N, C-alpha and C positions, 0 to 999 in steps of 0.2 A: 587140506587136513581132514582126516576121517572124525566122522561124528562119533561122539562119546556113547557107549552103549548103556552106561548108567549115569545117573546124575552125579555131578561132583560131590565129593564130600567138602563140606563148607564148615568151618570154625569160627564162630562169633566170640572174640575173646577181650575180656576187660582187663586191663592191668593198673596196678597203681597201690597207693596206701592209703587207706581211708582214714588213717590216724593223723595226717598231715593234711587236713583242710582239702584245697583243690587237687592233691596229690591222688584223691580219691576219686577223681572223674571218671576215669575208666571202669572201675568197680561199679560206681554208681550207674553209669549208663547201660553197662550189659545187665545188671539187676533190673535195671527199670523195663529194658527192651523185654527180658524175660517174663516180667509181669503184665505185660501190654499186649505181646503178639504170641500168635500160635505160629509154629514154624514148620516146614516140610521135613519129613523124617530124614533128610540127607544133611541136615543142620544141626550142629551141635553148639550149645551155649556154655560157656567156662568162665568163671570167676578166677583169673589166672593171679590175682592179687600181686605178690612179691616172690612168687615161687620160682622165677629165674630158669635156671636150666633145667628144672623138673619137668617143665613146659615143653622141652624139647620134642617128646614123644607125639604129644598132641599136635604140634606144628607139621611134624613128619607125616602124620596120618591125613592132614588137610590138603586136599586139591586147591582150595581157595580159603584164604584167611582174612578175615575183616576184625581189625582193632580198634578198641577205644582206650585212648590214652590221654593224659595231660601232657602237653609239648610246649615248651618255650620257642615259640617262631619269633619271639621278638615283637609281638602285636599287641593290640589293645587287649586288656582282660576279657575273656568271653568269647573271642573270635575263635570261629570254627574253621579250620581248614583240612581238606581232603587231600592226601598224599597217597600215590599209588606205585606198585611194584617195585623197581629199583630204587626210588626214593626212600622208601619206609626204613630201610636200616639207618640211613644217614640221618634221619630226624629222630630215630630212637636213641641216637648215640652222640649226635653233634653237640648239643647243648644241655649236657647232662644234669639233671636236677636231683636225680637221687639214684640209689644203687640199682633200682629195678629197671632202669633204662639201660644200663651198661649190660643188665643181665639179659635183657631181652635182645638187644643187638648180637649178644654172644648166642642167644637160642637161635637166631635165624642163621648165623654163621655157622652153628653146629648142625643144623639140619641140612645146610647146603653141603658141609663137608661129607656129611653121612649119605648125600646122594636123593635125599627126598625132601625137596623145598616145594613150597605151594606155587601152582601156576600163576595164580593171581592174588595180590595183597592188595589191601586197601588199609588206610589207617584213618580214623576219624580222630583227629586231635583238636584239644582246646585249650587256648591259651589260659594259663593260671593267673590269679591274682596274688594268693597267699600260699605259701607252701611251709610257713613257718608256725603257724597256728597247732601245736600238739593237741590232739584231741577234738580240735574244732571241726565244724561243718564245711561243707562246700561254701564258697563266698557266693554271695549274689548274681553277680554277672556270669557265674560258671554254671549256677544251678538254673538261672533262666535259659541256658542255652541245652539243656537235656532234652528237652521235646524236638528242638531242631536237629541235635544229634542223632535221635532216633530215626527222624525222617529220613535222614541222609544214609543211614545204613540201611533203612527199609529198600530206598532206591537202588544202592549198590547191590543189594542181595537180588532185587528184581532184575538187574543187569545181568547177574550170574544165573538167571533163571529159577531162583528162589523166592516165591511169594509168600510173603508173611502177613497173615489175617489178623486184625485186631481182635483181641479176646473180647467176648460177651459179657455181658455185666453179670457178676456170681461167679465168672470162670477165673478162679482165683488158684493159680498153681502154687505148688510148695515154695517157699523161700529159696531163692538161689544162695544166700547166705544164711548164717545163723540168726536164730530170732533175736538175739541179744544185739546183733551188728547189722540187721537189717536197716535199710533207709530210715523208714519212721521210727523205730524203736531206739536206734542210735542217735537221731535227732533230737527225740523226745528226752533221752537221757543227756544229753549234752545242754540242752535247754535248761534242765532243771538243776544239773551240777553247776552251771554259770550263774544261776539266779541264786541258789544257796550260797555261792562264792561271792555274789555282789551286795 
């Protein structure tokens, strides 16, 4: 196989819904990844949220795709598992927890049908505990695995030739999400709301 002339275009994508407790794992993981690491120019970070087929164009443009998502593996809550390549679509649709998962399976299928499919895929999935707590934060077992999930992603990206460097103190990038729904503000708001209601 001939050597690639240019670095691969890599997309780091977080999908999920932050309004449904652990459903927000993927979005929170990619948000934290953006806050903690400087990335090479050939890497793009995207909060995919629940955008479904809107994401096809981004997937088509990627040579390599790394996804963070909450996945029902049938394991202990908070368990992290990496799935790669042909296995990824199976897990994003096999045990559907929400509409976004069917949507993402369709995104991959659409990209394949359109003839522009990533050469390498990796899914960093976390087993959720609670998906029914509307407006609730990540549960503790899932929150506790965010750092490890980022370590896994950094290792995968390094395999792909993209070295991520921890940001220096004071190197605070713009929020990946809007300021009212970024991790710290959202958690503060939820805590205040629950305290008032209790």
